[in-house]
N, C-alpha and C positions, 0 to 999 in steps of 0.2 A: 356589619359589612355595608359600606356606603358605595352605591352605584352612581356613576355619572355617564349618561348616554352621549354627551357631546352632540355631534351632528348626525348621529346614526338614526336612520329611518326606522319606522315600525317594522318594516319587512326585514331589515338587517338585524334588529333585535331578536325577532322570532327565528331567523336563520341561525343565529348564534345559539339559541336555546336548543334547536333541533340538532345542531352540530355537537353540542355538549352531551345531549341525551343519547345519541346513537352509540358512541363508544362505551358509555356506561351500560347500556342494554346488551351490547356485544360481550362486554366483560362478564356480566352476570350469566350469560349463556355459556361462556367459556369455563367459568368455575363449575357449572353443572356438568359440562362435557368432560372435564378432567376427572371429576369424581366418577364418571361413567367409564373412564378409561378410553375415551375416544380421541383425546389428545394427550400428549405426554407431559407438557409443561406449559405454564402460563405465568407471565410476569405482569401482575396487576397494576394498573394505574388508577384504580378507583380512588377518588378524592383529589386527583391531580389533572382532571380533564381540561380545566380552564387554561392550563399552561399550553398544552398542545393545540387546542382549538383556537385559542386567542392568537397564538403566533401564526398558525397556518392561514387564518383569515386576514391577518394584518399585512402579510407579504403579498406581493404580486404572484400570480400563479406560475410565472416562468422564472421565479427566483428559488434557488436551491435551499432545501432544508435538510440538515443532516441529523438523523434521529437516534434515539436510545431505546431501551427496553419498553418504557412506559408511554410512548408517544403514539399510541393507536389513533388518537384524535387527529394527528397530522395526516395519516393515511386516509381516514374517512373524510376529513375536510377537503382533501385533495381529490376526492372521488375515485380513489383506487377501487376497482371492482371487487365487491365483497366475495363473490364466488372465487376469484383468483386468490384473494387474501386468505380465505378459509382453506383453500387447497394448499397454499403455502404452509399454513399452520399445521396441517395434517401430514405434510410431506408428500403430497400427491404430485403427479406428473405435470399438471398445468400450473403449478405454483411458480413463483418468480425464480426459484432456484432449482426447479425440477426435482425436488426432494433432496437436494444436496446440502441444504442448510436449514436452520430452524427459524421459527417465528419471524422476528423483524430484522434478521441478518441478511438483508437484501436491499437493493435499490431499484428505482424505476426512473429512467431518463424521461420517459413520457410524462411523469408526474413531478419531475424535478425533486426527487427524493434520493438521498444516499443513506442507506442503512448502516448500522453499526457492525463491528465485530466485538467479541466478548471482552476485549482488553480496555474498553471504556475511553481511553484517551486518544487513540490514533485518528479518529475522525476530525479532531480539532485542527490538525495540520492540513487535512484534506480540504477543510473549509477555507483555509488560507489560500490554497491553490485556486479554488473556484473564484474567490474574491480577487485574487491577483489577475486572473483573466479579465474580470470585469474592469479592473482599474486600467490595465494595459490597453484594453479595447475601448475605454471610455464609454462604457455601456450604461452608466447610471443605474446600476443594479447593486444589490447586496446579497450576501449569503447569511444564513442563520444556522448555528450548530448548537445542539443540546449536549450537555453533560450533567452529571449529578454532583452533589456535594463531595462524594468520595472521589470522583474523577478529578477534582481540582487539586488533589494531592499527587496526582501522577505527573511525572516529568513532562509528558506530552502537553499537559495544560500550560505549564509555564513556558515551554518552548513556543507553542502556537500563539499564545497571547503576546509574547514578546516580539515574535516575527511580525505579527499583524500590527503591533504598535510602531515598530521601527519602519515598516513599509507603508503605514497608513492605509491598511486594507479595509474595504467596506464589508466588515463581517460583525455579526452580533453573536457574542458568546453568551448563551442563555443557560444559566445554571439552575437546575431543579434542586433546590435544597429541601428534601423531603424528610429530614430529621435523622435518617439512619442510612449507613452504608452496609447493606445486609443487616447485621445486628449491632454494628458499632455506631454509637451516637455521635453527633457532630462535635461534642466537646472533647471527644477522644480523637478527632480527626484534624482539627485546626484550632489555633489559639485566638485568632482575630475575632472581633465581635460579629462580623458578618462576612460572607464571601465577597460582597461588593467592595469591602475594604482592600481586597487583593488587587483591584484595578489600579489603585493609587501607585503601587510599586512599579507598575509598567507605564505610568504616565498617561493612562487612558481614563475616559469618563466611565463611571460605574454607578449603578443604581440598584436598590433593593425594593422589590414590589410585593404586593400580596398575590401570591400565585393562585389563590382560590377565587379571586375576583375577576371574572371573565372580561369585564369592561376595562378594568385597570390593565390587565395583560394586553388586551387588544390595542388600547390607545397608546400604551407605552411603546410597544413594538412598532406600531404604525408611525408614531412620531419619530423615533430614532431611525427607522428604515428610510423615511423621507429625508432626514438630515444627511445621512451618510451616503445616500445616492448622489447628492449634490456635492458634498464635501467628504470624500472617502476617508474613513478612519474607523477603527474598531470601537465597539461598545461592549461593556460587560454588564449583564443584567442578572441579578439573582432573584428568582421567584421562590418565595418562602411558602412551602406547602407541607403536606404530610402524607406519608404512605400508609393507607388504612389497612393494607394487607401485608403479608410477609414479603420478603425479597422475591420469592416465587411461591406458588400456592402451597407447596409442601413444607415451607419453612415455618408458617404460623407467625403469631405475634406475641408469644409468651414473654418475650424480653421487653415489651413495651409497657410502661406503667399505665394502668387503667385510666388515670385522670387525663393522660394525653389523648387516648382514643376517644374519650367522652368529649373533651374540649374541641378536638378537631372535627369530630362528627357534627358538632353544632355549626361548624364553618363549612359544611359541605357545599361545594361550588354550584351544584345543580339545584339543590333545595333553596339556597339563598337567592340565586338568580331567578328561579321560578317564582318565589314570593315577591321579588321586585317587579316582575312582569305582571303579576296579579294586582299589585298595588297601583300600577299605571294603566290597568284595564286592558292589557294586551293578551292576557291569559285568564282562563277560569278553569274550574275542575273538569268541565265537559271537554274543553279544548285539549287540556293536558292528557286526559284519557284517550282522546281521539289520536293525538300525536303518538302517544306510547303504542297504541294498537297498530297504527300504520308502520312504525319503525320495527316493532317486534315481528310483524308479518313479513316485512322486507328481509329482516335478518334470517328468519326461518326459511324463507324461500331460497335465499342465496346459499344457506348452509346445505339445504337439501340438494340443490344443484351441484354443490361442490362434492358431495358424497357420491355422485354419479361418475365422477372423474376417476380414472384408474390410478393406482399407485405405479411408480416407475418400474419398468421391467429392465433388469440389469442388461446392459449392452456394452461390453468391454470396449469395443471400437469407438462407440459414441462417447463414453467416459473419457477415453484417452484423447480423442479429437477435440474435446471441449476445454482441455487444459489451456491451450493457447488460442488466441484469436487467429482464425485462418489467414494465412499470408503466404502467397506463392512468390518467393523472391526470384526475380530474374536479374542476374548479374548485369550491372551497367559497365560498359566498356568506355575507356577514355575517348574523347572525340578527336584528339590529335595524338601524334606520336612523340610530342615533346616530353622529355624526361629530364629530371635533375637529381643530383646526388643529395639525398636527404637523410638526416639522422632520424632515429626512431621518434624523438621528441618533436621534430619538425613535421613528421608524417602525421602525428596526432593533431598538431596545430592546424595543418592543412585540412584535415578531415573536418575539424570543427568549423573552420572558416568557410569551407565550401558548402557544408551542410547548413550553416546559418544563412548563407546566400540562397540556398535552394528552398529552404522551408521558412517562410516569413513568421510562422507561429512557433518557431523553435526558440527556447530560452536556455541560457546557461546559468547554473546556480552553484555556489560554493564559497568557501572561506578564502578571502583575499584574491579572488580571481579577476576582479575588475581592474582598477588602475595598476595595482601591483603585478597583475598578470599570473597570479598563482605562484606557489612556492617553487614550481619547476618552470615558470615563465611560459607556459604553453599558451595562455590566453593574453599574452602581452600585446597591446595595441587593439584588442577587440572592442574595448569601450569606445575608442575614437571612431571605429567603423560602424558599430551597431547600437551604441548608446547603453545607458545604465538600466533602461527598462528590460533589455534582453540579456545583458551581462550583469548578473546580480551578485554583489557581495552578500554573504549571509552571516548572521550571528552564528556562534558555535552551538548549533542545535540540529544535529544530523537527522533526528527523527522527524521534526517538524518540516524540514526541507524536503525529505523524501515524501512525506505526506502531501506537501504542497505540490510536488511533481505529479502525484496521482490526481489531486484535485484539478490541476491544470489540464491533465489528460482527459478527465471527464468532460471538460469543456471543448475538447477537440485539439488541444495543443500538444506539443512535444517538448520534452525537457532533457537536458543532460546535466547530471549532478556530479560534481567532483568531490569525492572523499579526499581530503588533503593527503591522507595516507589510508591504505586499505584497512589498517588496524582499527581506525576510528569508526568503521562501519558497525561495530558492535552496538553503538548507541542507536542505531536505526533498525535493528534486527526485526522488531515487531512489525514495523511498516513494510519491510521487504518481504519477510517470510509469510506473514499472515494477511497483509493487505494487497501489495502488488502481485504477489505470486498466485493468490487464490481468487482474485476478484473476477476474472473472466470465467473460470470454472463455476463460480458460485452464481453469478447473475448476468454474465455476458458483457460486463464492462471491461474493456481492455485498459492496460496501464502502459501508456506510451512513454516510458521512462528509461533512460540509460544512466547507469551509475558507473562512473569512471573510478578505477581502483589502482592507484599507484602502489605497487606491491613488491615483495621480494627482498632478499638479503644480498650480501656482497658489498654493502656500502658502510658497514660498521655503525649501524644506527640503533642496535639494541633490540630488546624484546617487543617494543611497542611501535616501532616504525619499520619492521622488517618481515612481518609475518606473511606467509603464503596461505591465505584462508579460503581458497576456492572450494575446498571440500565442504565448507559450511553451506554453500549454495547449490553445489552439485546434488545434494540430497533433496532439493526442494522442487517438486513439480510446479510448473508455471513460470519459472525463470528460464532465461537462456544465459549461459555462461560462456564467455568468449575470452581467449587468452592467446594473443598473437606472439610470434617469436622474432619478427623482423619488420622493418619499416613499411615494405610493400603491403603486407597483410594488416599491419596496424592501421594504415589509412583506409584500406578497402573494407576491412571488417568494422571499423568504427562508423564509416558512412553507412554500411549495411545495418548496423545496430540501431542507428538513428532512424533509418528508413523503416525498420521493423516496428509494427505497432505493439509488440509485446515487451515486457520488462527485460532488460539485458544488463547483466553484471559484466563489466568490461575491464579485464585485468591488463595492466601495463607495468612491465618489470622496470623498476627504477634504474637498475644497473645497465639496462639496455638503452635508456633515454639518449645518452650521449656517446655510447660506445659502439652502437650498431648503426651502420650507415650503408645506404643502398641507392641505386638509381631507381626512381619510381616515377610514374606519370605525373605531370603537372596538373592534369585535368581531374575532375571528379570521376571516381569509379567505385565500384563495390566488389567485394569478395563474398562468395556464398557462405552464409552461416550454416553450420551443421555438416560441413564437408571437410574431412581430413585430407591431408596431402601427403603423398609419398615423395619425400624430399630427395631420397636416393633409393635406387632399386638395388636389391641384393637377393641372394639365394640361400645363404647359410643361417641367417639370424635376423629376426625383426626386433627393432627397438622402437618402443612407443613412448612419446613424450610430448611436451608442449612448452611454450615460453622459453625461459633461459635454458631449459634442458636440451632444446634443439641445438643450441650453440655448443653446449658441452659435448653432445654426441657427434656433431660434425668435427670437432677437434679430435675426438677419439678415433673416428673413422679415418681421418687424415693421418693419424699416427700409426694405425694398424691397417695399412692398405692391402695387406695380403688376404684379409677376410672380406667376404662378400656380404655386406650388411645392408638391410633394408631399413630405412629411417622413416617413420610415420610422424608427422607433425599434426597433432589433433586439431589445433586451432580453436575448435569449439568443443567444450566439455559437455555441455547440455544444450540441445540434444546431442548425444554421442553418435558418431559415425562408426557403428560397429561393423558395418558391411566391409569397409576398407580394412579394418583390423582383421576380420575373419579371413578375408581373401589372402592377406599377406601371411598370416600365421599358418594357414593350410599349405602355403607354398614353401615356407622356410622350415617349419617344424620346431623352431626354437624362438622364445620371446622373452624380452627383457623390458620391464616397464619402469620408467624413471620420472620422478617429480621432486621438486625442491621442497614441497610441503612435507611435514613429518610423515613417517612411514605408516604408522598405525592410524587407521581410519581415513587414509588418503584416497584419492581418485583411483590410484593403481590397484587397490584391493578389489574394487568393483569390476574393473577391466579384467583383472585376473580371474575373477569368478565367472564372468561371461565367457572367457576363453575356455576355461575348464569345462563349463557346461556344454559349449557348442563345438569345441574343436579338440576335445580330449584325444580322440583316436588319431589325430594328425601330429600330436606332439612327440618329439624325440628327446625331450628333456623337461625337467620341472620348470614351471613358469617362475621367473625370478623378478624381484622388485628391488628398486633402490630409491630411498627417500631420505629426507632430513632426519636427524636424530630425534628421538621422542623426548625432546626437552624444549623449553622456550629458547628463542634465538639469542645467543649471548652477544655482548657488545664488543669485546676484545677481538680484533681481526684474527688472531691465532685460534681462539675458541670458535669464532664464526666459521672459519675455514673447516674446522673439524666437524661442525654441525652440518655443513652443506655436503651433499652426496657426490660431489664431483670425483673425489679420489676413490670412494667406494664403488663408483660406476665402473672404473677400469678393472677393479678386482672382480666384480661380478661378471663383467663382460668376458674376461679371459677364462673364468671358471665355466661359463656357459658355452663358449665356442669350443672348448676342449672336452665338453661332456660326452 
């Protein structure tokens, strides 16, 4: 192993040695602690310390690093307090996640670190968003994101690298090629000679380096970081190393041929660097022992302090309150009485336009939304007014773009992401369900992202352009799910969703875009999220619905004027305004729940259960539900009409009022 110090001072060389040794000594202690049953799991990075330590030292301390399982050296090199880190590993109260997540599944804004989730790929898109902020703000900074050789097979890797390439984002994709993805060797994971070869396909510069040589890692990252700060663009760097332990301690290494373990043991990054420092007379055996003793004492002291910290005491209110970033929405009234007749589609466009004016750090992202104006022409003319930095056409890569929205939010920005059709959101489910929704509960970072969802049937668009998939998100704590039924609410709720610092899934029924028209304020205003509205008051029956269902029910009520029907427009599905529902059901004693989504597993089932549990003694009839057929949505207008619940609504309504 050849070392080249370049312009590094003696003090810098010694610091790198100490920074290398500290995580190794921590790891050795962790292995003993897991055997003693004091910690539950450990993902060892022994043999790979040079990758983390070299990268962390090469970047500026205020540049974000997005980590993986084996990047302990990033945390220690960034001076993350060991007491708090050890508390995190044990699941204690003062850990970064208050006992809610494990080991390195956390971030720290103070230390410019964003930790992983178990899915390996999603943090790559998040790095794009952080780098996008740097580029838009012309900050001359870069981001660095780790993944492993196995992670490069994930779709998130391809999406994130492609987005970074197309947008010239200042981000370093740093791939730890440690030989195995759990037990699967690299030759069963990819066909190319090296991971660096993958960069060619995206038109970016890529390089393979010795991941066990601390000075090569440090100098390479430092060189490229300096280059892309001045000329933003992505770089792919493969660090070839080896995992000397199992995927995690319980796994063992029985699947690894012995000659590999022997060969890589001889390339140990610490032993080799230590020998180099001895050769140039910066270390001797006495100094080595002194440094080891000092670091071991430090580790033991911090561990002992961490054991004094209590484990979390369950507090249900605290748990529930930490799901969302606290936000007390105060409805904003329009400043003038000027009103214009607007279609639903125009109301959405108005909200986006006025929010873009209101929030300078708000960006829009989506397929074809720039010059083309989106497939529904909602953002037509936005590029001319706000420029392509803020109105961004994206490649077809829903996951990376949602991840980028999260990264942009970590920097303090806001984003609205358009799914061209709500059906396409399935490509981004990991980012939404596991990243956006859980991040505040896990380590206090909010996700200021709105995802617009053109949804619904009635336009003969078939199974993949017509789904109502709100129930997918209704089940997920940490998201807010909004579904307006008219232009007034569409504008006010979208403005409110953008104002809210939490992730909002915002449904817009396509069939309402140009069929629903209403006089609404010209000025900016907001409507309260989480509050249902009684659209019509009645005494005999409550109908609960949202979106297109509100329009169907209003038609029904107009047809059957002899019945006194109370109509509740939920407007927000999550959080659900059950108080309004409860009050109405107790008054009328009969309830019908309607949604366009398929009946089984729909939102109506949960509402029905809540009513049964809390209002049973007030009911004068069984709770009835009406929904779409339990089939995919067919293309033919005749079949689609049969799928939709509008006709079945009338039947159930008459049955219930006569019960």
